[in-house]
N, C-alpha and C positions, 0 to 999 in steps of 0.2 A: 257494108257491115253485114253483121248476121241476119237470118232470114228468123231465127227460132224463138221472138217475141223481144228481145234486146232492145230492137229499134224503138221500141215503144220508148224503155225507157231512156236511149238514150235523149230522145226528142225531147222526154218530157222534162231534164234537167237542162237542159238547153233553154226549150221554151221558158221553165221559170227563172234563170240566168237573164235571158234576152229581156224576160218582161222587166224586171226588177234591176235596174243595170247600179250597179256601190254608187254611193256620193260619195265622191273623192276632195270635196270639198273641204276648207281648212275651221278647223274647231273654234266656234264662236268664241270670241273671249267673255272672261267671266264678269257678272254683274256688278257691280260696285254697290248694289243694296244689299244686304245682311245674307249670307249663305246658312248659317244655322241657325237653331233657336239662341244658342247661347249669341252668339253673336248680337241677333236684334236685341237679347235684357240686356247687355255689356250698352253697346246705342242709347237706349232706352234712359238707364242707371245715369248715362254722361250729362244727360240734357238736365236743366233746373227741374227742378220735385220729382225726378224719378218716376216710377208706376204711381205714385200719389197724385199726381199733377195729369196723367192719361185717361184718357174716356175715348171709346169708341167714336163721337164724331171728331176728336182731334186727331186720330189717328186714319179717321178716312179721309181729311183735310190735306193732311201730311202726305199720305200715298198719291192724293190726288194731284198733288202739286207736283211731288218728285216726276209722277209720270207726262204732266203736260208742262212741266217746267213754268206754270202761274205762279203769283205769287199767293200771301194767305188772305187779304183780299179779293183776290179772285177765285180764290175757294171757296169762299163764304156764298157767292152769289150764285155759284152753280150748283149745289151743295142738293139741293131739292130735285133740279133736274138729275143731277149724277143717284141720286137714290131711287129712282124709279126705274132706271137701267140698273139698277142692283139684282131689282125683282126678275131680270130678264136673262140675266144670266144662268151658262150650264149646272148643275149640280157638279159638284167638287170629284162625289164618286164616280159620273158619269166620262172626266174628265179622266182622271186616273186610270180607268179601267181603256181609257183612248191612249193615252201614253203606255202603259201595257201592251195594248196589242200591238204598237208601231215597234216597240222593242223587238217583239217576240218574231215581227216579220222582218225586220232587219237582221234579225243573228239566223234566221232560215235561209235569204237570201245571198249571207255571206256564205251560209255553210253548202248552200247548194254552188257555188260557186266555187269553194275550195274542193269538192267532191271533183268537181270535172275539171280543174285545173291538174291535179294530183292523178288524175284518172287517164290524162293526155299525156303527162307527163311521165308516170309508167311502162310506156314502153320504150322508153330511154336508161331510166336509171329508176328499176321497180325498188330496190331498198328505202329509200328514202321518201318515194312516191304513197307505199304502204303507210307509212308512218301517220302521216294527213289524211288519210282515205276513210271517211265513216264505217261503222261498223254495218249500217245498212247498205251502203254501196256497195263494199264489199262480199255480201251474200247475196248479191242479185248481178254483180256482172264482173266477171276472172280480171286479174291485173293483166294488161298487156293486152287490153281485145281493144282499144282506139290509140289513136296514132297521127300524126299528121306529115304529110309527105314534102319532097322537097317542092320550095317555089320558083325558085331560080336558079336554074340548069346553066352548070359551068359550061363558057362558051371558050372558043379554039384561043383567044387572046389569053383569058386565064389560065390555061392551060398552059400556054407558052412560057410564063412568069412563074409556072412553079417554081424552074430549076433555079432562076435569076433568087427568088424567094429563100430558097435554100442556100443558097451563096451567101446572101446577105446575113439570112439566120448566124450563119457559121463565121461567119466575120465579126456579126457583132458581140458573139460568144466568145472568140480570140480575143478582142479588143479588151472586154471585160475580164479576162481572165490574166489579159497582160496588166489591166489597171489595179487588179486584187494583187498579181504580184510585186506591182507598185508599190505597193502601197502597204504590204508583207512586210519589202525589204524596207522600207522606210520606214515602217514600228520597229522590225529588230534593228535598223542604226539607232533609232530614238531609245528603247530597250537598252540597247549595250553601253549607248555615253550616260542612260540612267544610272546605269550599271558603278558604272565609273565613276561618274559623282556621287552615289552615295558609299561607293566604296574611300573615295579620300575622302567624304567627310569624315564617318566613323571611323577610320583610319585616325583621322586629327584627334576626335573626340576620346578614343581608347586611350591614346598616346597620354593626353594630358590629362584622365583617369590614373592610369597605372604610376602618374609623379606625383598620387597623393591631394588631389582635386576634386573635391566632392561632386558627382554630376547625377544627375535628376530629369527626369521630366517633369516640366512646368506645371503645378496645380492648376492654372489657369488655362494652360496652353498646352492638354496632352502630347498632341502628336508634334513638339520640339523639347529639345534637350535641353538643359540649365546649366551652371558650373555657379557654385556658390566660394569668392574669392575672397570675403570679407572674414568678418572675425568675429563668434558667437557671443563675447559678451563683451561688443563694443555697443554706445549708446543705440536706443531701439533703432531713430533714426536713421543711423547710416547700416543697422544690422541688418534692416528692411531693404536700401539700396545693395545689398551685395551680396545680388544673386544677378547672374544676367544669362540673356537667351544665347542660345549658339545655332543662331539662323545659317540655314546653307545659300551660300553665295551662287551667281549662276555657274561659275566654274570646278564647281564641287569642293570648295575651301569653305572653313567655316566660319562664320563672320559674326563678332562678339557686340552685344550690342549694350551699351552700357547705361539705358533707361535714364532716371532721373539724375544718377551721379555724373552724368556726362562722358563726352568723349576726348574730352581734353587731358591731358595729362600732365597733374600737376604736384608739385611740392612745397616744402617750407622751407624757406631761407630765412639764413642766423646772417644778420650785419654786424659790424664789430665800426664804432665809431668813436673818436677821440678830439674834440673838440668841434666838432660837427663834420669831421672830416673822414670820409670810410678808411676803414685799416683792415677789413681782412671780412670774409664775406664766406660761406660754406660751398661746398661743390655740389653740384649738378648735375646730375646724368642727363644723355642726351635723348632726345625722342626717339622713339622704336622706328623703326624703318615699316612703310604698309606693308611689305612682303614678311613681317617678322612673325617667327611660330607661334604657335597658339598656346603656348604654356608662357613664353616672353610675353604675351600682351595679356594673358591673365593676372601674371604679377603684376604688370605695370596697373592694371585696376585697382590691383592688391595696397600695392603702395600708393595709390592715388586716393583711394578712400582712406585710406589709414592716416596720409596727411591731412585730408580733410576733416575730418574726425578732430586731428590732433589742433589745428586753427578753430575750430568749434569751443574744445575746451580751454585753449588760451585765451580766448576772449569771454567765455563764462569766468575762468579765475583771473582775470584783467579787471574784473568789476569790483570785482573786493580786495587788492592791493592797492588801492591808491594811495594811502598812506607810505607805502616802499616806492615812490614814483614811475608808477605804471601809467602809461596814457593810452586809450584806445584810441588811435584815429582812421581814416576813410579804409585805410587797406590796410595797415600797421598796427603793431602791439609795441609801444616804446619802454626800456626799461632803464630807467638810471643807474646806473651800479656805483658811479661817483662824480661829483663837480664835472671831472671830464670825459670820461669813457661812459656811451651811451651802448645800449644792443638790441636792438629788435628783431622781429619775428616778421616775415609777409607770406601768403600763399602765392606763388610765381607757378606760372604754368612754361613748360618746359621748353616750348617753341617761340617762344618769345624774351629768352634768352640769349644773351650771347657765350657761348662757349669756350672763346678762344681769349678771354683777354687774363692779362698778365697776374701773376699770382700776390698777394699783399701779404706785409709781415705778422699780421692778426689771423689769415686764413685758418690756422689751427686752435686758433679758443675758439673763434666761429662755430667751425667744425664740430669742435669737442660740443658746443652748445645744443648743437643742432641735433648732434648722438644723444645727447642726454636725454631730452625730450620726447626721441623716440621710448627709448628704453625705461622712461618713466611713467609713458601710455600705455607701453608695454605691461608694466608691474600693477601699474589700474586694472587694466584686463585681468590678471591675475589674482587680484584683490577680489574682484567683482563675482569670479568663477568662484573662490573659497567662499563667499559669502552666503551665495545661493546653496553651496551644499550645506551648509547652517539652515536648516529648516528650523525656526524660531519663531515666538509671535512676535518678537522684537521686526523680525526681518519681513513677516510677512506684511504688518502695521505700516511698513516706514515710507515714506512720498519719496519722490525722484531724488537721485543721490545727489550731496553736497559735489561742489565744484573741485577736481582732482589739483593735488598740487604739484603743476610741475616746472612753473615761471619761480615760484619760491625756493623752491631746491636750487636754481642756478643763481636767484639774487643771493641767495645767503651764502653759497659756496664763493661767489666770486669776489664778494666783500671781506668774506672770512677768508681771503688769499690778498684781498688788497690792505686787511688791517693786521696780517702776519707780517707783509711785505714793509709795513712801517715799525712795526713793532722788532722786529729784527735789523732793521738798518737805524735804527733808534739807540740798543743797545749795542752795537760795534761802536759806533761816536760815543756812546757814554764809556762802552770801558778803554775804546782808544783814548778819550780825553786823562781818564785815572790814569792809562800807562803813562801816555807819556809826561803826566807829571811822578812816574818811578812808582805806582802803586801796582801791586799784581790784580788786575781786574780782568776776567774772562767771564763768559758766558756761551753754555751750548743748549740745545736745542731738541728735544725728542718727539715724535709725533708715535702717540697710542693708537695702533690698528685695533677697528672696529672688529673682533673675531666672532663668528658665529657659531652656531653648533658644528662642532666637527661633521656630522653628519647632516647640514644641510648643502645644497647645490650650491656653486658659486656664484649662480644669479644671485639669490637672497646676499649673498656678503657684498654684491656690488651694489644691490638696491640700499643695502643700507646705510652704505658708506656713501651715495648720491643725496639717500636724505637728509646726513647723521653725517656732516662731514668730522673727522676724528680732529682729538681736542691734541692742543701741542702742548711742552712743558719746555720752559727755561728755566737754567739754574744759573743765577749770576753771582758770581764772584763781587764784593763792592770792596772790601779788605778781608785778609784771609779769616779775619773774626769774623765778618758780616757778609752772609750768604743765604740768599732768600732765593724762594721756588715760585716761579710764576705761572700761574697752569691758563691758560687758554682757551674758551670755553664756546662751541659756537650757537647761539639759540637762533631758531627763525625769526621771531617779533623780534627779539631785541637788539640784534647783532652779536658779536664776539665779545664776552663780559672775562674780566681777568677776577683769578683768582692769585694771593700773595700770600705764600706761606714760609716761614724761618726756619730755614735750615739748621740742625744741629741749637734749641732753644735755650738748652742750657749755655751753653761758651758764646752764645751767639753776643754782640753789642745790641745791637739793635731791639732785643727783648725787652731791658730797661730804659732805652733812652728813646726809640719810636717804632714800634711795634705796630702789623697792621691792623685792620679794624677788626678789633676785635667779635662784638654782636654781629657785625655781617661784612666778611672779608671779600666782597663781591666789589670790584671797580667797573663799574658799567661803561666804559672806552677807553680807549689811550689816552685820553689826555688825562683821566683820573692816574692811569702810572704812571704816566713820568711826571707828574705833579706828588707821587706818593716819592717814588725814584731820585727827586732831583733832592727833598727834605731830607732822605734817608744817608743821602753823602754826607753832608757836613757833621752829621751827631754819628758816622761811622768812622769819618776821621776824626772826632773826637776822639772818642773813644781809643780807639787807634794809637794816641801819639800821648795819652795820659798818663800809662805807663813809663813814659819817657820821662817825665818830668819826678819821680820816683829816683827814676837811676840818677838824674842829675843831680838831688841832693843827697844821694848816698856819694857823690863823687866818683863815683863808677869813670872807668877810662873804655868802656864799649859800650858801643849805641846797639840800638833796639834789636836788632837782628846778626849783632855780634860782630858785625865785619866794620863798621864805619866807627870811627872815634867819638867820642863825646868832650865837647872842649868843656875844658876848668870853668865853674861857676865864677863870676867875676862882678857877684851880688849877692844878695841874701834874700831876692822874690821870692815870693809865695806862690807858687799857681795852683788855679784852681780852674775849673770847667765852667763856661758863663751860665750864665740860668736857661738860656735858652739852648744852652748844648749845642749851641752854634761854633765853638773854639775855646780857645783856654786862656784868662787873662788872670794879671796879678790880684790878689787877696787884697788889695787896700785902695787900687782907686777902679780898679776894672776896665781901665782905659788901655793899658799896655799889652801886648799877647799877641796870640792870631787866632784869626775867622776865616773860619771857611766856606764857601756858598759856591751852589750848582746850579748855573741856569743853563734853561734847555730850548727857551724861545718856540714853545712849541705851541702854533697859531691854529691848528686846526679845529674848528667848532663845532663840530657834529661827526658823526660813524665815516661819515664821505666826505674827506678832504686830504688837504695835501700830507705830504708827509713831512717828520719834524724837524726843523734848522738843527746844524750843530751843534751839541751841549759844549757847555766851556766850565772848567774851575775855576775858581778865585780862589787865591788866599791874601786876606789883608794883615801885612803886620805893623807895630810899633815896637819900635825897639830906639836902645841909647846908641849909639854913636857920636867919639868923640866930644862928650858931654852933651849930645846935642840930641834931642829926640827926633826921632826920623821915620815917617808913615810911608810905607810901601803897597805896593800890588803885582801880585804875580797873576795870570795868567795861561791856562792849557787845555787845547782843543784837541780833538782828534788827528790835528794836522802838526803840531808839535805845542812845543812854548810860545805863548807870544811877547814873554817877556822874563828873563833868565837873571834879570841884578840880584845879586844877593847871594847865588846858589845855583845851582843846576838842577837838582831833584828837588822833588816834596822834604824828603829825611832832612837834607842839609838847610833847607831854609827855615822850617820849624826848631832844628837844632840850636840853628844862628840867633834864630828869634830870645827864644827862650833862655842862651846864654846869657845877651845883652837886654836884658831885662832890666829896669830903674832901679838905681841903689840908693837907698838910705840915706842920703845927703840930696840927692836930686828927687824924692817924696818929702823930704822937709822942706825944700826950698820951695 
């Protein structure tokens, strides 16, 4: 050390440091008593009575009890003694002075120790040590004037290990470099694989987006993409289920998560039954393989959500169609089309079906019903879109939408087709029976096509046809002078109704003898239509053959149509029309003559039943032959005449009967 007086300063710093060593004991824990005045006041207020019930004696007792761990009774016993001890305690000011002096002394000791350490380190690291040296010491002693010498000198053994230690250090560094290189290569491989996976994922997402599907980030999971495969006009519950997350699989492909919709592919299947036996089923697609393209999987999800909504709407509508023979079963909705035919709808999974079954004869009808349901639901979505575009107060206040008309149009269509089939069968047999008797009877059928607006798209015309089946017109010729027009009008509630109109009413024989209903020309079902036509045939034939009486009275020699000769009259009988317009009878007794009847034996009791049985034309004749009264009946059906006695055709029979009426002698007898 220097001899210029700085030794005394060094000694003084060392002595101060050594005389007052640092207290390195841990800091005592905090007392459980009140630390501040606010804490003390809070604790007092928590006691019963607060500050009002607190006095100096109670405080003194509580303090003594907490300090000595005594009970309240023990505190009362030593109160007087403690009161005497309180007078012996030092003054609070003196205690405060002692605390301040102790704090100053501790600060001074720590400052001296810090100066000593900083001055000792200033020899090696002067820049860092100069920061912590006090200004007083810096003014008294220069930086770096004191230092420490090496305590342990290197030995020959440690010197010989220096080269080995350097080699070990170099080896450790090389090993660390190799490990770092391996880690970097592994990270590069993982990054390259991750890039390949991301490229594959985004390529599939981009392909789906380019094909028209709406893709976007999910609101709840912004780091994932989602695709919307449903319909914006669907019911709320199916609209919310029509968004699927596009998760990335481990191999980088897109995993489509269906959510609440379920991962099972489903379709609505229509089954047609005849007397409880399955005669037709709608076709179902095969399930997709696991490695199917993402676009096909999205389409499959769309078809599944559409089938689920269709099944939901069918059940909603089925609850309102009990009057149309619709039953809701556990897993199917069944509709009775007629007493023999039934159609049922069921939501089935594609994985649970046999796709190799043999075709059935009614597959086409079942497939038509299934396609019709899908078209009707799509039309309901389109109508929802139009209603939402009309921002009116009525739409704003409207509650949940009513059930869609899905099953009712199908039921109406099938029953209308069945009624037309029955009507066509009856009219064919009707005309066949009249033609067997030689009457030129015929009918023609014309279907009126529902033509929409010329500017309307074809889809609207198709929907109009599905919702409102076309009317069918039958033009029936009973006799050349008795022609009627039958109009079949389908209605969703009452089934097919018929309206009858007379063609050429000025010259039509039925205008005066048996016109249709004047006030209400609607016939509720085919049974009423058959009843009217069966009653109209005898009256039409009566009016058809009545002009023959006048010709015979004039002793003509030609028939009604100019081809058949009229036999000469052998009597002076006067023929008149029967009071019921059912034939021609003599004017005197009304017992001789010809009477017409037409029976059809139609046993159908309601709108869904069996077809009509074969109609039959009956002619009853009372005439004189060899001086005797003879009564005979002739019958004709569509198969031919059942009895031809007395003539082959109805014209010949009627002329024979009129020519062989009762004579005057017979009448007098």
